[in-house]
C-alpha positions as CSV (number, residue, x, y, z in Angstrom):
1,X,-30.3,-28.0,16.8
2,X,-31.3,-24.3,17.2
3,X,-34.8,-25.4,18.2
4,X,-33.5,-27.7,20.9
5,X,-31.3,-24.8,22.2
6,X,-34.4,-22.6,22.3
7,X,-36.3,-25.3,24.2
8,X,-33.5,-25.6,26.8
9,X,-33.4,-21.8,27.2
10,X,-37.1,-21.4,27.6
11,X,-37.2,-24.2,30.1
12,X,-34.6,-22.5,32.3
13,X,-36.4,-19.1,31.9
14,X,-39.8,-20.6,32.8
15,X,-38.3,-22.2,35.9
16,X,-37.0,-18.9,37.0
17,X,-40.5,-17.5,37.1
18,X,-41.6,-19.3,40.2
19,X,-40.3,-16.6,42.6
20,X,-42.3,-13.8,40.9
21,X,-45.4,-16.0,40.6
22,X,-45.2,-16.8,44.3
23,X,-45.1,-13.1,45.2
24,X,-48.1,-12.2,43.0
25,X,-50.1,-15.2,44.3
26,X,-49.7,-13.8,47.8
27,X,-50.5,-17.0,49.6
28,X,-48.4,-19.2,51.9
29,X,-45.3,-21.0,50.6
30,X,-47.0,-24.3,51.4
31,X,-50.0,-23.5,49.1
32,X,-47.8,-22.3,46.3
33,X,-45.6,-25.4,46.5
34,X,-48.6,-27.8,46.6
35,X,-50.3,-26.4,43.6
36,X,-47.2,-26.0,41.6
37,X,-46.3,-29.7,42.1
38,X,-49.8,-31.1,42.0
39,X,-50.9,-29.3,38.8
40,X,-47.5,-30.1,37.2
41,X,-48.0,-33.8,38.0
42,X,-51.6,-33.8,36.8
43,X,-50.6,-32.2,33.5
44,X,-47.8,-34.6,33.0
45,X,-50.3,-37.5,33.4
46,X,-52.6,-35.9,30.9
47,X,-49.8,-35.5,28.4
48,X,-48.6,-39.1,28.8
49,X,-52.2,-40.4,28.3
50,X,-52.8,-38.1,25.3
51,X,-49.5,-39.3,23.6
52,X,-50.2,-43.0,24.2
53,X,-47.6,-43.4,26.9
54,X,-49.9,-44.8,29.6
55,X,-47.2,-47.3,30.5
56,X,-45.1,-44.4,31.8
57,X,-47.9,-43.8,34.4
58,X,-49.0,-47.3,35.3
59,X,-45.7,-48.3,36.7
60,X,-44.0,-48.5,40.1
61,X,-41.3,-45.8,40.1
62,X,-39.6,-47.1,43.2
63,X,-39.1,-45.8,46.7
64,X,-36.1,-43.7,45.7
65,X,-38.2,-41.6,43.3
66,X,-40.8,-41.0,46.1
67,X,-38.1,-40.0,48.6
68,X,-36.7,-37.5,46.1
69,X,-40.2,-36.1,45.8
70,X,-40.0,-35.2,49.5
71,X,-36.7,-33.4,48.9
72,X,-38.3,-31.7,46.0
73,X,-41.1,-30.3,48.1
74,X,-38.6,-29.2,50.7
75,X,-36.4,-27.1,48.4
76,X,-39.4,-25.5,46.7
77,X,-41.2,-24.5,49.9
78,X,-38.1,-23.3,51.6
79,X,-37.0,-21.3,48.5
80,X,-40.4,-19.6,48.4
81,X,-40.3,-18.9,52.2
82,X,-36.8,-17.4,51.8
83,X,-38.0,-14.8,49.4
84,X,-40.3,-13.4,52.0
85,X,-37.4,-12.3,54.1
86,X,-34.4,-11.8,51.7
87,X,-34.0,-10.7,48.1
88,X,-34.8,-13.1,45.2
89,X,-31.1,-12.8,44.2
90,X,-29.8,-13.9,47.6
91,X,-32.3,-16.8,47.7
92,X,-31.5,-18.2,44.2
93,X,-27.7,-17.7,44.5
94,X,-27.6,-19.6,47.8
95,X,-29.9,-22.3,46.2
96,X,-27.5,-22.6,43.3
97,X,-24.7,-23.6,45.7
98,X,-26.5,-26.9,45.9
99,X,-24.5,-28.5,43.1
100,X,-21.3,-27.4,44.9
101,X,-22.5,-29.1,48.1
102,X,-23.6,-32.2,46.2
103,X,-20.1,-32.4,44.6
104,X,-18.4,-32.2,48.0
105,X,-20.7,-34.9,49.5
106,X,-20.2,-37.1,46.5
107,X,-16.4,-36.7,46.8
108,X,-16.4,-38.1,50.4
109,X,-19.3,-40.5,50.3
110,X,-20.0,-41.6,46.7
111,X,-16.5,-42.1,45.3
112,X,-16.9,-39.3,42.8
113,X,-13.5,-37.7,43.3
114,X,-13.1,-34.0,42.8
115,X,-10.3,-32.9,40.5
116,X,-8.1,-29.9,41.4
117,X,-9.9,-27.8,38.9
118,X,-13.4,-28.6,40.2
119,X,-12.3,-28.0,43.8
120,X,-11.0,-24.5,42.7
121,X,-14.3,-23.8,41.0
122,X,-16.1,-24.6,44.3
123,X,-13.9,-22.1,46.1
124,X,-14.8,-19.5,43.4
125,X,-18.5,-20.1,43.9
126,X,-18.2,-19.7,47.6
127,X,-16.2,-16.5,47.2
128,X,-19.0,-15.3,44.8
129,X,-21.6,-15.9,47.5
130,X,-19.5,-13.9,50.0
131,X,-19.5,-11.1,47.5
132,X,-23.3,-11.4,47.2
133,X,-23.4,-10.7,51.0
134,X,-20.9,-7.9,50.4
135,X,-18.5,-9.6,52.8
136,X,-20.9,-8.5,55.6
137,X,-20.9,-11.6,57.8
138,X,-22.1,-9.7,60.9
139,X,-25.8,-10.5,60.7
140,X,-26.7,-9.1,64.2
141,X,-29.6,-6.6,63.9
142,X,-30.6,-8.1,60.5
143,X,-33.2,-10.5,61.8
144,X,-35.3,-10.8,58.7
145,X,-32.2,-11.2,56.5
146,X,-30.9,-14.0,58.8
147,X,-34.2,-15.8,58.6
148,X,-34.3,-15.5,54.8
149,X,-30.8,-16.8,54.5
150,X,-31.6,-19.7,56.9
151,X,-34.6,-20.7,54.7
152,X,-32.5,-20.4,51.6
153,X,-29.9,-22.6,53.3
154,X,-32.6,-25.2,54.0
155,X,-33.7,-25.0,50.4
156,X,-30.1,-25.5,49.3
157,X,-29.6,-28.6,51.5
158,X,-32.9,-30.2,50.2
159,X,-31.8,-29.4,46.6
160,X,-28.4,-31.0,47.1
161,X,-30.1,-34.1,48.6
162,X,-32.4,-34.1,45.6
163,X,-29.5,-34.1,43.2
164,X,-27.6,-36.8,45.1
165,X,-30.6,-39.1,45.5
166,X,-31.5,-38.7,41.8
167,X,-28.1,-40.2,40.9
168,X,-29.2,-43.4,42.8
169,X,-32.3,-43.9,40.7
170,X,-32.1,-46.7,38.1
171,X,-31.9,-45.7,34.5
172,X,-34.9,-47.8,33.7
173,X,-37.2,-45.2,35.3
174,X,-38.0,-42.9,32.4
175,X,-37.4,-39.2,33.0
176,X,-41.1,-38.4,32.5
177,X,-42.2,-41.1,34.9
178,X,-39.6,-39.9,37.4
179,X,-40.6,-36.2,37.1
180,X,-44.3,-36.9,37.3
181,X,-44.0,-39.1,40.4
182,X,-41.6,-36.8,42.1
183,X,-44.0,-33.9,41.7
184,X,-46.9,-36.1,42.9
185,X,-44.9,-37.3,46.0
186,X,-43.9,-33.7,46.8
187,X,-47.5,-32.5,46.5
188,X,-48.7,-35.2,48.9
189,X,-46.0,-34.2,51.3
190,X,-47.2,-30.6,51.2
191,X,-51.0,-31.4,51.3
192,X,-51.4,-31.6,55.1
193,X,-49.3,-28.5,55.6
194,X,-51.3,-26.6,52.9
195,X,-54.6,-27.7,54.5
196,X,-53.5,-26.3,57.9
197,X,-53.2,-22.9,56.4
198,X,-57.0,-22.7,55.8
199,X,-56.6,-20.1,53.1
200,X,-59.4,-18.7,51.0
201,X,-58.3,-17.5,47.6
202,X,-59.9,-15.2,45.1
203,X,-59.9,-15.7,41.3
204,X,-56.7,-13.8,40.8
205,X,-54.8,-15.9,43.3
206,X,-56.1,-19.1,41.7
207,X,-54.9,-17.8,38.3
208,X,-51.4,-17.4,39.7
209,X,-51.4,-20.8,41.3
210,X,-52.5,-22.4,38.0
211,X,-49.7,-20.5,36.3
212,X,-47.2,-21.9,38.8
213,X,-48.2,-25.4,37.9
214,X,-48.2,-24.8,34.1
215,X,-45.2,-22.5,33.5
216,X,-42.4,-23.4,36.0
217,X,-44.0,-26.9,36.4
218,X,-45.2,-28.7,33.4
219,X,-44.0,-26.5,30.5
220,X,-40.5,-26.2,31.9
221,X,-40.2,-29.9,32.4
222,X,-41.5,-30.8,28.9
223,X,-39.1,-28.4,27.2
224,X,-36.3,-29.8,29.2
225,X,-37.1,-33.3,28.1
226,X,-37.3,-32.3,24.5
227,X,-33.9,-30.5,24.7
228,X,-32.2,-33.4,26.5
229,X,-32.9,-35.6,23.5
230,X,-30.5,-33.7,21.3
231,X,-28.2,-31.4,23.3
232,X,-24.8,-32.3,24.8
233,X,-24.7,-32.3,28.6
234,X,-22.4,-29.3,28.7
235,X,-24.6,-27.2,26.4
236,X,-27.7,-28.1,28.4
237,X,-26.0,-27.5,31.8
238,X,-24.8,-24.1,30.6
239,X,-28.2,-23.0,29.4
240,X,-29.7,-24.1,32.7
241,X,-28.0,-21.1,34.3
242,X,-30.4,-18.8,32.6
243,X,-32.7,-19.7,35.6
244,X,-30.8,-17.7,38.2
245,X,-30.2,-14.9,35.7
246,X,-34.0,-14.8,35.1
247,X,-34.7,-14.7,38.9
248,X,-32.2,-11.8,39.4
249,X,-33.6,-9.9,36.4
250,X,-37.3,-10.3,37.5
251,X,-36.4,-9.2,41.0
252,X,-34.8,-6.1,39.6
253,X,-37.5,-5.2,37.0
254,X,-40.6,-6.2,38.9
255,X,-39.7,-5.6,42.5
256,X,-36.9,-3.0,42.4
257,X,-34.4,-5.4,44.1
258,X,-31.3,-3.7,42.8
259,X,-27.9,-5.3,43.2
260,X,-24.7,-3.4,43.9
261,X,-21.7,-3.7,41.6
262,X,-20.0,-6.1,44.2
263,X,-23.2,-8.3,44.3
264,X,-23.4,-8.4,40.5
265,X,-19.8,-9.5,40.4
266,X,-20.5,-12.2,43.0
267,X,-23.5,-13.4,41.0
268,X,-21.3,-13.6,37.9
269,X,-18.7,-15.7,39.8
270,X,-21.3,-18.2,40.9
271,X,-22.7,-18.5,37.4
272,X,-19.3,-18.8,35.8
273,X,-18.3,-21.5,38.3
274,X,-21.5,-23.4,37.5
275,X,-21.0,-23.2,33.8
276,X,-17.3,-24.3,34.1
277,X,-18.3,-27.2,36.3
278,X,-20.8,-28.3,33.6
279,X,-18.0,-28.3,31.1
280,X,-15.7,-30.2,33.4
281,X,-18.4,-32.8,34.0
282,X,-18.8,-33.2,30.2
283,X,-15.1,-33.9,29.7
284,X,-14.9,-36.3,32.6
285,X,-17.5,-38.8,31.4
286,X,-18.2,-40.7,28.2
287,X,-20.9,-39.7,25.7
288,X,-23.6,-42.1,26.8
289,X,-22.9,-41.6,30.5
290,X,-22.9,-37.9,30.1
291,X,-26.4,-38.0,28.7
292,X,-27.7,-40.0,31.6
293,X,-26.0,-37.7,34.1
294,X,-27.4,-34.7,32.4
295,X,-30.9,-36.1,32.5
296,X,-30.7,-36.9,36.2
297,X,-29.2,-33.5,37.0
298,X,-31.8,-31.7,35.0
299,X,-34.6,-33.5,36.9
300,X,-33.4,-31.5,39.9
301,X,-33.3,-28.3,38.0
302,X,-36.6,-28.8,36.1
303,X,-38.6,-29.1,39.3
304,X,-37.0,-26.2,41.3
């Protein structure tokens, strides 16, 4: 069991590296997003072929999978764009309000009723984000910050849509097939936007783009798939919150993006709320349904 816990932990940490990799690559958000998704999809195909799972590739995933690929591309590119104007901590914490948003939408439109406890946790998460902004809601004169938060908000909306549409995908679509085709569809969405940039890149930039496809792309997904085979949903959901912790830590260590005590407390509230919601979700569903729900939810995390 400890090996599966390590796999889940490393998966979350690897996913949290995309922000730092994007900064070091020093190319447009469209270019980073395309290569992360395309290389990830390519390596997934190579892995499935090498392990004799060709049938996972030569199959029609369904339109819902392709649509979620578009949402995937949206939340990745907006997230990368947000970090150009606001701190990595602000971007990732606003992005991680997506599960909250998805829960509210599901409550009103998908008959997934919110309990009083989960509603309270949503309020806690929103209060935590207000603390991240240090209760300073007067954004006049903070043009770049406003733009960064707007892009982060767009990323959050796309991420929430990604989570919700993943719930509508039939169980027969294997998680590897789903992840691979979602990355491919997302890459194809980004291709024309990437080509419009007309960027020329040196060897170092190519190295970072390849790293984006390998580390937060393919490796993170594969480790997530391995971990999901053995870990309970609540355990896996809790470990997934190592991703925002990684992002905040890298922003502090590598780029000097220090957080105040109030902001650290707000980050902690958001993380605690997320972990508690994972535990609530585990209690509210049966064992087999919990595994399916965790796998669908992790698809969203594993490609962020």
